[in-house]
TIVOVO-231004 format. One record per residue: residue number from 1; x, y, z of N, C-alpha, C, CB in turn. Coordinates in nm, 2 decimals, padded with zeros to 4 digits, always signed. Glycine has a CB too. Example, Ala and Ser with C-alpha at 12.3 -4.5 7.8 and 13.67 -1.06 7.14 Angstrom:
seq_npx_npy_npz_capx_capy_capz_cpx_cpy_cpz_cbpx_cbpy_cbpz
1_+01.32_-00.57_+00.78_+01.23_-00.45_+00.78_+01.32_-00.33_+00.78_+01.13_-00.45_+00.90
2_+01.28_-00.22_+00.71_+01.37_-00.11_+00.71_+01.29_+00.00_+00.79_+01.41_-00.06_+00.57
# end
This chain:
seq_npx_npy_npz_capx_capy_capz_cpx_cpy_cpz_cbpx_cbpy_cbpz
1_+00.77_-03.71_+00.33_+00.87_-03.77_+00.24_+00.91_-03.66_+00.14_+00.81_-03.89_+00.17
2_+01.03_-03.69_+00.08_+01.08_-03.59_-00.02_+01.05_-03.64_-00.16_+01.23_-03.58_+00.00
3_+01.04_-03.54_-00.25_+01.02_-03.57_-00.39_+01.16_-03.61_-00.44_+00.97_-03.44_-00.47
4_+01.16_-03.72_-00.52_+01.29_-03.78_-00.57_+01.29_-03.76_-00.72_+01.30_-03.92_-00.52
5_+01.40_-03.70_-00.76_+01.43_-03.69_-00.91_+01.49_-03.82_-00.96_+01.52_-03.57_-00.94
6_+01.43_-03.87_-01.07_+01.49_-03.98_-01.14_+01.57_-03.92_-01.26_+01.38_-04.08_-01.19
7_+01.70_-03.93_-01.26_+01.79_-03.87_-01.36_+01.86_-03.98_-01.44_+01.89_-03.78_-01.29
8_+01.89_-03.94_-01.56_+01.97_-04.02_-01.65_+02.10_-04.05_-01.59_+01.98_-03.96_-01.80
9_+02.14_-04.17_-01.56_+02.26_-04.20_-01.49_+02.38_-04.20_-01.59_+02.26_-04.34_-01.43
10_+02.50_-04.17_-01.54_+02.62_-04.17_-01.62_+02.68_-04.31_-01.60_+02.72_-04.05_-01.58
11_+02.68_-04.39_-01.70_+02.72_-04.53_-01.69_+02.86_-04.56_-01.74_+02.63_-04.62_-01.76
12_+02.92_-04.46_-01.80_+03.06_-04.47_-01.84_+03.12_-04.33_-01.85_+03.07_-04.54_-01.98
13_+03.25_-04.32_-01.86_+03.32_-04.19_-01.87_+03.28_-04.11_-01.99_+03.47_-04.21_-01.86
14_+03.26_-04.18_-02.10_+03.24_-04.12_-02.23_+03.09_-04.09_-02.25_+03.29_-04.20_-02.34
15_+03.00_-04.15_-02.17_+02.86_-04.13_-02.19_+02.81_-03.99_-02.17_+02.78_-04.23_-02.09
16_+02.74_-03.94_-02.27_+02.68_-03.81_-02.27_+02.53_-03.81_-02.27_+02.73_-03.72_-02.38
17_+02.47_-03.91_-02.34_+02.33_-03.93_-02.34_+02.30_-04.08_-02.33_+02.27_-03.88_-02.47
18_+02.18_-04.11_-02.29_+02.13_-04.25_-02.28_+01.99_-04.25_-02.34_+02.13_-04.30_-02.13
19_+01.95_-04.37_-02.37_+01.81_-04.39_-02.43_+01.73_-04.47_-02.34_+01.82_-04.46_-02.57
20_+01.61_-04.43_-02.31_+01.52_-04.51_-02.23_+01.46_-04.61_-02.32_+01.40_-04.42_-02.16
21_+01.50_-04.74_-02.30_+01.45_-04.85_-02.38_+01.30_-04.87_-02.35_+01.53_-04.98_-02.36
22_+01.28_-04.89_-02.22_+01.14_-04.90_-02.17_+01.13_-04.88_-02.02_+01.08_-05.04_-02.21
23_+01.01_-04.83_-01.98_+00.98_-04.81_-01.84_+00.91_-04.94_-01.79_+00.89_-04.69_-01.82
24_+00.96_-05.00_-01.68_+00.91_-05.12_-01.63_+00.80_-05.09_-01.52_+01.02_-05.20_-01.56
25_+00.79_-04.96_-01.48_+00.68_-04.91_-01.40_+00.61_-04.80_-01.48_+00.74_-04.85_-01.26
26_+00.48_-04.79_-01.45_+00.40_-04.69_-01.52_+00.37_-04.58_-01.42_+00.26_-04.75_-01.57
27_+00.33_-04.46_-01.47_+00.29_-04.35_-01.38_+00.18_-04.40_-01.29_+00.24_-04.23_-01.47
28_+00.19_-04.37_-01.16_+00.09_-04.42_-01.07_+00.13_-04.55_-01.00_-00.04_-04.43_-01.14
29_+00.23_-04.62_-01.05_+00.27_-04.74_-00.98_+00.35_-04.71_-00.86_+00.35_-04.83_-01.08
30_+00.33_-04.79_-00.75_+00.41_-04.78_-00.63_+00.55_-04.84_-00.66_+00.35_-04.85_-00.51
31_+00.65_-04.77_-00.61_+00.79_-04.81_-00.63_+00.86_-04.83_-00.49_+00.87_-04.70_-00.71
32_+00.92_-04.94_-00.47_+01.00_-04.97_-00.35_+01.14_-04.97_-00.38_+00.96_-05.11_-00.29
33_+01.22_-04.94_-00.28_+01.37_-04.94_-00.30_+01.42_-05.07_-00.35_+01.44_-04.91_-00.17
34_+01.50_-05.07_-00.46_+01.55_-05.19_-00.52_+01.47_-05.24_-00.64_+01.55_-05.30_-00.42
35_+01.35_-05.18_-00.66_+01.27_-05.21_-00.78_+01.34_-05.17_-00.90_+01.12_-05.15_-00.77
36_+01.33_-05.25_-01.01_+01.38_-05.20_-01.14_+01.27_-05.12_-01.20_+01.43_-05.33_-01.23
37_+01.30_-05.00_-01.24_+01.20_-04.91_-01.29_+01.21_-04.88_-01.44_+01.20_-04.78_-01.22
38_+01.33_-04.90_-01.50_+01.35_-04.87_-01.64_+01.47_-04.94_-01.69_+01.36_-04.72_-01.66
39_+01.47_-04.96_-01.82_+01.59_-05.01_-01.89_+01.65_-04.90_-01.98_+01.56_-05.14_-01.98
40_+01.78_-04.88_-01.96_+01.86_-04.77_-02.03_+01.96_-04.83_-02.13_+01.93_-04.68_-01.93
41_+01.97_-04.77_-02.24_+02.06_-04.81_-02.34_+02.18_-04.71_-02.35_+02.00_-04.83_-02.48
42_+02.30_-04.76_-02.34_+02.42_-04.68_-02.36_+02.48_-04.73_-02.49_+02.52_-04.69_-02.24
43_+02.60_-04.67_-02.53_+02.67_-04.71_-02.65_+02.73_-04.85_-02.63_+02.78_-04.61_-02.68
44_+02.74_-04.90_-02.51_+02.81_-05.03_-02.48_+02.72_-05.14_-02.42_+02.92_-05.01_-02.39
45_+02.61_-05.10_-02.36_+02.53_-05.20_-02.29_+02.39_-05.15_-02.26_+02.59_-05.25_-02.16
46_+02.30_-05.25_-02.24_+02.16_-05.22_-02.19_+02.17_-05.25_-02.04_+02.05_-05.30_-02.26
47_+02.12_-05.15_-01.96_+02.13_-05.17_-01.82_+01.99_-05.15_-01.75_+02.23_-05.07_-01.76
48_+01.97_-05.21_-01.63_+01.85_-05.19_-01.56_+01.87_-05.08_-01.46_+01.80_-05.32_-01.49
49_+01.78_-04.99_-01.45_+01.78_-04.88_-01.35_+01.70_-04.91_-01.23_+01.73_-04.74_-01.41
50_+01.76_-04.91_-01.11_+01.70_-04.95_-00.99_+01.67_-04.83_-00.90_+01.80_-05.04_-00.91
51_+01.55_-04.83_-00.84_+01.50_-04.72_-00.76_+01.57_-04.72_-00.62_+01.35_-04.73_-00.74
52_+01.60_-04.60_-00.57_+01.67_-04.58_-00.44_+01.57_-04.60_-00.33_+01.73_-04.45_-00.43
53_+01.46_-04.53_-00.34_+01.36_-04.53_-00.23_+01.22_-04.56_-00.27_+01.36_-04.39_-00.16
54_+01.13_-04.54_-00.18_+00.99_-04.57_-00.20_+00.91_-04.45_-00.24_+00.93_-04.65_-00.08
55_+00.80_-04.48_-00.30_+00.70_-04.37_-00.34_+00.62_-04.42_-00.46_+00.78_-04.24_-00.38
56_+00.56_-04.32_-00.53_+00.48_-04.35_-00.65_+00.55_-04.28_-00.77_+00.34_-04.30_-00.63
57_+00.56_-04.36_-00.88_+00.62_-04.30_-01.00_+00.51_-04.20_-01.05_+00.66_-04.41_-01.11
58_+00.53_-04.07_-01.02_+00.43_-03.97_-01.04_+00.44_-03.92_-01.19_+00.45_-03.86_-00.95
59_+00.56_-03.91_-01.24_+00.57_-03.85_-01.38_+00.68_-03.92_-01.45_+00.59_-03.70_-01.37
60_+00.66_-03.96_-01.57_+00.76_-04.00_-01.67_+00.79_-03.88_-01.76_+00.72_-04.13_-01.75
61_+00.90_-03.83_-01.75_+00.94_-03.71_-01.83_+00.99_-03.75_-01.97_+01.04_-03.62_-01.75
62_+01.07_-03.85_-01.97_+01.13_-03.90_-02.10_+01.07_-04.03_-02.13_+01.29_-03.91_-02.09
63_+00.98_-04.04_-02.23_+00.92_-04.16_-02.27_+01.01_-04.27_-02.33_+00.80_-04.14_-02.36
64_+00.97_-04.39_-02.33_+01.05_-04.50_-02.39_+01.08_-04.46_-02.54_+00.97_-04.63_-02.38
65_+01.20_-04.50_-02.58_+01.24_-04.47_-02.71_+01.31_-04.34_-02.73_+01.12_-04.48_-02.80
66_+01.31_-04.25_-02.63_+01.38_-04.12_-02.65_+01.51_-04.12_-02.57_+01.28_-04.01_-02.60
67_+01.60_-04.03_-02.62_+01.73_-04.01_-02.55_+01.72_-03.89_-02.46_+01.84_-03.99_-02.66
68_+01.81_-03.89_-02.36_+01.82_-03.78_-02.27_+01.97_-03.76_-02.23_+01.73_-03.80_-02.14
69_+02.01_-03.63_-02.20_+02.15_-03.61_-02.16_+02.17_-03.67_-02.02_+02.18_-03.46_-02.16
70_+02.29_-03.71_-01.99_+02.33_-03.76_-01.85_+02.29_-03.65_-01.75_+02.48_-03.80_-01.85
71_+02.23_-03.69_-01.64_+02.20_-03.60_-01.53_+02.06_-03.53_-01.55_+02.30_-03.50_-01.52
72_+02.00_-03.54_-01.67_+01.87_-03.47_-01.69_+01.76_-03.55_-01.63_+01.85_-03.45_-01.84
73_+01.65_-03.48_-01.59_+01.54_-03.54_-01.53_+01.46_-03.63_-01.63_+01.44_-03.43_-01.48
74_+01.44_-03.75_-01.59_+01.36_-03.84_-01.68_+01.23_-03.89_-01.61_+01.45_-03.97_-01.72
75_+01.22_-03.87_-01.48_+01.10_-03.91_-01.41_+01.10_-03.85_-01.27_+01.09_-04.06_-01.40
76_+00.99_-03.87_-01.20_+00.97_-03.81_-01.06_+00.90_-03.92_-00.98_+00.90_-03.68_-01.06
77_+00.96_-03.94_-00.86_+00.90_-04.03_-00.76_+00.86_-03.95_-00.64_+00.99_-04.15_-00.72
78_+00.73_-03.96_-00.60_+00.68_-03.88_-00.48_+00.55_-03.95_-00.43_+00.66_-03.73_-00.51
79_+00.51_-03.91_-00.31_+00.38_-03.96_-00.26_+00.27_-03.88_-00.33_+00.37_-03.94_-00.11
80_+00.15_-03.94_-00.34_+00.04_-03.88_-00.42_+00.01_-03.74_-00.38_-00.08_-03.96_-00.40
81_+00.02_-03.70_-00.25_-00.02_-03.56_-00.21_+00.09_-03.46_-00.23_-00.06_-03.57_-00.07
82_+00.21_-03.50_-00.26_+00.32_-03.41_-00.27_+00.32_-03.33_-00.40_+00.45_-03.48_-00.26
83_+00.36_-03.20_-00.39_+00.37_-03.11_-00.51_+00.50_-03.14_-00.59_+00.36_-02.96_-00.46
84_+00.48_-03.18_-00.71_+00.60_-03.21_-00.79_+00.62_-03.10_-00.90_+00.59_-03.34_-00.86
85_+00.54_-03.00_-00.89_+00.55_-02.89_-01.00_+00.69_-02.82_-00.99_+00.44_-02.79_-00.98
86_+00.74_-02.81_-00.87_+00.87_-02.74_-00.85_+00.98_-02.82_-00.93_+00.91_-02.72_-00.70
87_+00.98_-02.95_-00.92_+01.08_-03.03_-00.98_+01.06_-03.03_-01.13_+01.07_-03.18_-00.93
88_+00.93_-03.04_-01.18_+00.90_-03.04_-01.32_+00.94_-02.90_-01.39_+00.76_-03.07_-01.35
89_+00.92_-02.79_-01.31_+00.94_-02.66_-01.37_+01.08_-02.61_-01.34_+00.85_-02.57_-01.31
90_+01.16_-02.68_-01.26_+01.30_-02.64_-01.23_+01.39_-02.64_-01.35_+01.36_-02.73_-01.12
91_+01.45_-02.53_-01.38_+01.55_-02.52_-01.48_+01.69_-02.54_-01.42_+01.54_-02.39_-01.56
92_+01.78_-02.60_-01.49_+01.91_-02.62_-01.44_+01.93_-02.75_-01.37_+01.95_-02.50_-01.35
93_+02.04_-02.76_-01.30_+02.08_-02.89_-01.24_+02.02_-02.90_-01.10_+02.23_-02.89_-01.23
94_+02.07_-03.00_-01.02_+02.02_-03.03_-00.90_+02.03_-02.92_-00.79_+02.09_-03.15_-00.84
95_+02.12_-02.82_-00.82_+02.13_-02.71_-00.72_+02.04_-02.59_-00.75_+02.28_-02.66_-00.72
96_+01.94_-02.62_-00.84_+01.85_-02.51_-00.88_+01.74_-02.50_-00.78_+01.79_-02.54_-01.01
97_+01.62_-02.45_-00.82_+01.51_-02.42_-00.73_+01.46_-02.54_-00.65_+01.40_-02.36_-00.80
98_+01.48_-02.66_-00.71_+01.43_-02.78_-00.65_+01.50_-02.81_-00.52_+01.46_-02.90_-00.74
99_+01.63_-02.77_-00.50_+01.70_-02.79_-00.38_+01.64_-02.71_-00.27_+01.85_-02.75_-00.40
100_+01.60_-02.59_-00.30_+01.54_-02.50_-00.20_+01.41_-02.55_-00.15_+01.53_-02.36_-00.25
101_+01.34_-02.63_-00.24_+01.20_-02.67_-00.20_+01.20_-02.81_-00.13_+01.12_-02.68_-00.33
102_+01.32_-02.85_-00.09_+01.32_-02.98_-00.01_+01.32_-03.10_-00.10_+01.21_-02.98_+00.08
103_+01.36_-03.09_-00.22_+01.36_-03.20_-00.31_+01.49_-03.28_-00.29_+01.36_-03.16_-00.46
104_+01.48_-03.41_-00.28_+01.60_-03.49_-00.26_+01.71_-03.47_-00.36_+01.56_-03.64_-00.25
105_+01.83_-03.45_-00.32_+01.94_-03.43_-00.41_+02.00_-03.57_-00.45_+02.05_-03.34_-00.35
106_+01.96_-03.67_-00.38_+02.01_-03.80_-00.41_+01.95_-03.85_-00.54_+01.98_-03.90_-00.30
107_+02.03_-03.91_-00.63_+01.97_-03.97_-00.75_+01.86_-04.07_-00.71_+02.07_-04.03_-00.84
108_+01.76_-04.09_-00.80_+01.66_-04.18_-00.77_+01.69_-04.33_-00.80_+01.53_-04.14_-00.85
109_+01.81_-04.35_-00.86_+01.84_-04.48_-00.90_+01.98_-04.51_-00.86_+01.82_-04.51_-01.04
110_+02.00_-04.64_-00.82_+02.14_-04.69_-00.79_+02.21_-04.71_-00.92_+02.14_-04.82_-00.70
111_+02.34_-04.70_-00.93_+02.40_-04.73_-01.06_+02.35_-04.86_-01.11_+02.55_-04.73_-01.05
112_+02.30_-04.87_-01.23_+02.24_-04.99_-01.29_+02.34_-05.10_-01.30_+02.18_-04.96_-01.42
113_+02.28_-05.22_-01.31_+02.35_-05.34_-01.32_+02.35_-05.38_-01.47_+02.29_-05.46_-01.24
114_+02.46_-05.39_-01.54_+02.46_-05.42_-01.68_+02.40_-05.55_-01.71_+02.60_-05.41_-01.73
115_+02.31_-05.55_-01.82_+02.26_-05.68_-01.87_+02.36_-05.75_-01.95_+02.13_-05.65_-01.95
116_+02.43_-05.67_-02.03_+02.54_-05.73_-02.11_+02.66_-05.64_-02.09_+02.50_-05.73_-02.26
117_+02.78_-05.70_-02.10_+02.90_-05.63_-02.06_+03.01_-05.67_-02.15_+02.93_-05.64_-01.91
118_+03.10_-05.58_-02.18_+03.22_-05.61_-02.25_+03.32_-05.66_-02.15_+03.27_-05.49_-02.33
119_+03.34_-05.79_-02.14_+03.42_-05.85_-02.04_+03.57_-05.81_-02.06_+03.41_-06.00_-02.03
120_+03.61_-05.79_-02.18_+03.75_-05.75_-02.21_+03.78_-05.62_-02.15_+03.78_-05.75_-02.36
121_+03.68_-05.53_-02.15_+03.71_-05.40_-02.09_+03.72_-05.40_-01.94_+03.60_-05.30_-02.13
122_+03.66_-05.50_-01.88_+03.66_-05.51_-01.73_+03.77_-05.60_-01.68_+03.53_-05.55_-01.68
123_+03.85_-05.66_-01.77_+03.96_-05.75_-01.72_+04.07_-05.67_-01.66_+04.00_-05.84_-01.84
124_+04.11_-05.72_-01.55_+04.22_-05.65_-01.48_+04.35_-05.70_-01.53_+04.21_-05.66_-01.32
125_+04.45_-05.62_-01.56_+04.58_-05.66_-01.61_+04.68_-05.61_-01.50_+04.61_-05.60_-01.75
126_+04.75_-05.71_-01.44_+04.85_-05.68_-01.34_+04.99_-05.67_-01.41_+04.85_-05.79_-01.23
127_+05.06_-05.58_-01.36_+05.20_-05.56_-01.41_+05.30_-05.60_-01.30_+05.22_-05.41_-01.46
128_+05.40_-05.67_-01.34_+05.50_-05.72_-01.24_+05.64_-05.70_-01.30_+05.47_-05.87_-01.20
129_+05.73_-05.67_-01.22_+05.87_-05.66_-01.27_+05.92_-05.80_-01.30_+05.96_-05.59_-01.16
130_+06.01_-05.81_-01.40_+06.06_-05.94_-01.44_+06.13_-06.01_-01.32_+06.15_-05.94_-01.56
131_+06.11_-06.14_-01.31_+06.18_-06.21_-01.20_+06.30_-06.28_-01.26_+06.09_-06.32_-01.14
132_+06.42_-06.26_-01.21_+06.54_-06.32_-01.26_+06.54_-06.47_-01.26_+06.67_-06.27_-01.19
133_+06.59_-06.53_-01.36_+06.60_-06.68_-01.37_+06.69_-06.73_-01.26_+06.64_-06.73_-01.51
134_+06.66_-06.86_-01.21_+06.74_-06.92_-01.11_+06.89_-06.92_-01.15_+06.69_-07.06_-01.08
135_+06.98_-06.89_-01.06_+07.12_-06.89_-01.09_+07.17_-06.77_-01.16_+07.15_-07.01_-01.17
136_+07.09_-06.68_-01.21_+07.14_-06.56_-01.27_+07.17_-06.45_-01.17_+07.04_-06.51_-01.38
137_+07.24_-06.36_-01.21_+07.28_-06.25_-01.11_+07.20_-06.13_-01.14_+07.43_-06.22_-01.12
138_+07.07_-06.14_-01.15_+06.98_-06.03_-01.18_+06.97_-05.93_-01.07_+06.84_-06.08_-01.22
139_+06.99_-05.98_-00.95_+06.98_-05.89_-00.83_+07.13_-05.85_-00.79_+06.91_-05.95_-00.72
140_+07.14_-05.73_-00.75_+07.27_-05.68_-00.71_+07.28_-05.69_-00.55_+07.30_-05.54_-00.75
141_+07.39_-05.73_-00.50_+07.41_-05.73_-00.36_+07.54_-05.67_-00.32_+07.39_-05.87_-00.31
142_+07.55_-05.63_-00.20_+07.68_-05.57_-00.15_+07.74_-05.67_-00.05_+07.66_-05.43_-00.09
143_+07.87_-05.69_-00.06_+07.93_-05.77_+00.04_+08.01_-05.68_+00.13_+08.03_-05.88_-00.03
144_+08.02_-05.72_+00.26_+08.10_-05.65_+00.35_+08.22_-05.72_+00.39_+08.02_-05.62_+00.47
# end
């Protein structure tokens, strides 16, 4: 199995950092795909972070109550016998030394499901050209 990096997800275009509200799994807990592993706070909502794959939450890098930049390592999921030191010591982004060591480049979490949401921001507004009133000559036509 591959070592999986748990990174701070980007939950909006303007998001630069997120806060780990709390970890729902502890170091050493088994994680299955779809398990909610943490709650993240953004400037607009609190969201649940869902795990992609299975393994053991080997390391929590960013503890509850702390903020982290989008894309930064906040935890590591791997099997007990796997070496995670490469991931923990890797400097830079996902294309750094971790990639060469067989570390999964896939994020460890699916985009979270918002717990609360600004419904006005997600409302779709359709634009339509005005329709001429019955009997008006709003449309032009050619006669032959």
